[in-house]
N, C-alpha and C positions, 0 to 999 in steps of 0.2 A: 609352283612357285618354291624355290629354295631359299632358306634362310642364310645359307653360306654359299658364297660362289665356289665353284670347283677348284679355282686356283688357290683358295684358302685352305691351307693344310691343318685345319683345325682337328685335334684328336677326337676320335669318336666317343672315347671314355676317358674322362678326366675326373680324378677324385680330389676335390678340393678339400681343404682342412675344415671348412664350414660344413661339408658333406660327411663328416665322421661323427661317431657317437662317443659319449663319455659313459663308462660303465662303473656304477658304484654299488658295492655290496656291503651291507652293514647289519650288524646286530644291535640290540639296545645298548651294549657295552663298548663296542668298537667299530671302527671301519675296517672291514676285512680286505676289500679290494677297491681300488680306485684308479682306473685306467683311462687315459685320454686317447684320442685318435684310434678308436675301435672301428673296424670296417663293418662288422656285423655281430650280433648276439643270437644264439639259438638256445631256447629253453623248452621244457616240457611243461604244459599247463595241466591243471587237474582235469580228468576226463580223457586222458590219453591223447591230447592235442598238442602236436608240435608247433612251435612258432619260431621264425627267424625274423629278427628285427633288423632292418636296414636303415640307413640314414633317411630322414624325412618320413618316418613311420608315423601314422596317426597316433594321438594320445590314447593311452590304454591303462587300465587298471584291472589286473587279473590275479588269480591264485595260481602259484607255481607249485608244481608237484616236486617231491623230494626225488631229485634226479641230477644228471650231470648238466652243467652249464657250459656251453662252448662259446668262445669268442675268438675273433681274429684281429690282430694288429700288425704293425709292421715287422714285428719279430716272428710271426707265425700264428698257428692256431693253438689255442690253449683250452683244456678241459678241467673243470673243477666240480667235484661232487658236493652238492649242497643239500641241506634239509629244505623242507617245503617252506614257502614264504609267500610274500605278496610282491607282484612285479608291477612297476610303474614306468610308463613311457611318457615323457613329457618333453617336447622339443627335441633336442638332441641328446637328452640324458636319460639313460636306462638305469633304474634304481631297483635293487632287490632288497626288501626288508625281511630279515629272517628273525624268527622268534627265539631260536636257541643259540647257545655259544658253541663255536666250532672248535674241535680239537685238531691236532696236527694231522690226524689221519684223514680229515675231511678233504685235503688237498690231494689232488691226483694228477698234478702236472707230470709230464713224461720223466723228467729228471727224478722226481720224488719217488715215482714208482719203481724206477730202475734202482735207485739206491736202496729202497726197502727190500726189493727182490734180491739184490746182491747180498745184502746183510742176512737175510734169512737163508740163503744158499750156503754162505759161508759158516753160519751157525750150525746148519744141518750137517755139513761136511765135518765140522769139528767134533760134533756129538758122535759121528759114525767111527772116527778114529782118534780118540782122545790122546793117545800115546805118540802118535805120529805127527811131526809138524806138516802144515798144510802146504 
């Protein structure tokens, strides 16, 4: 018995807005990240256990290791380096509670990494030839 007749062109994989996650990362002093319509979240838990959270994941409370957080939304895949904290999954909301305050270097999104690399390369080049224009 099939639920959908063959003549019905129902897509095999439909991603509804209700089937997306909300990702919230915060410290006691500020909300660091608040992203809606996240497709999945990948974290590393204490004990070297990797976990990918998809929509409709079971409720969970766990300790997150100090490592990179990855998530995907409509703009693509993003990576953020975070200190250890507590991970909570409840309904469609994934919340990370961090104990410390994050500095600017905690973010390692692709553009930020490239900008820091370019700045350091230009500084190194300038220090090698101070009298010559770059």
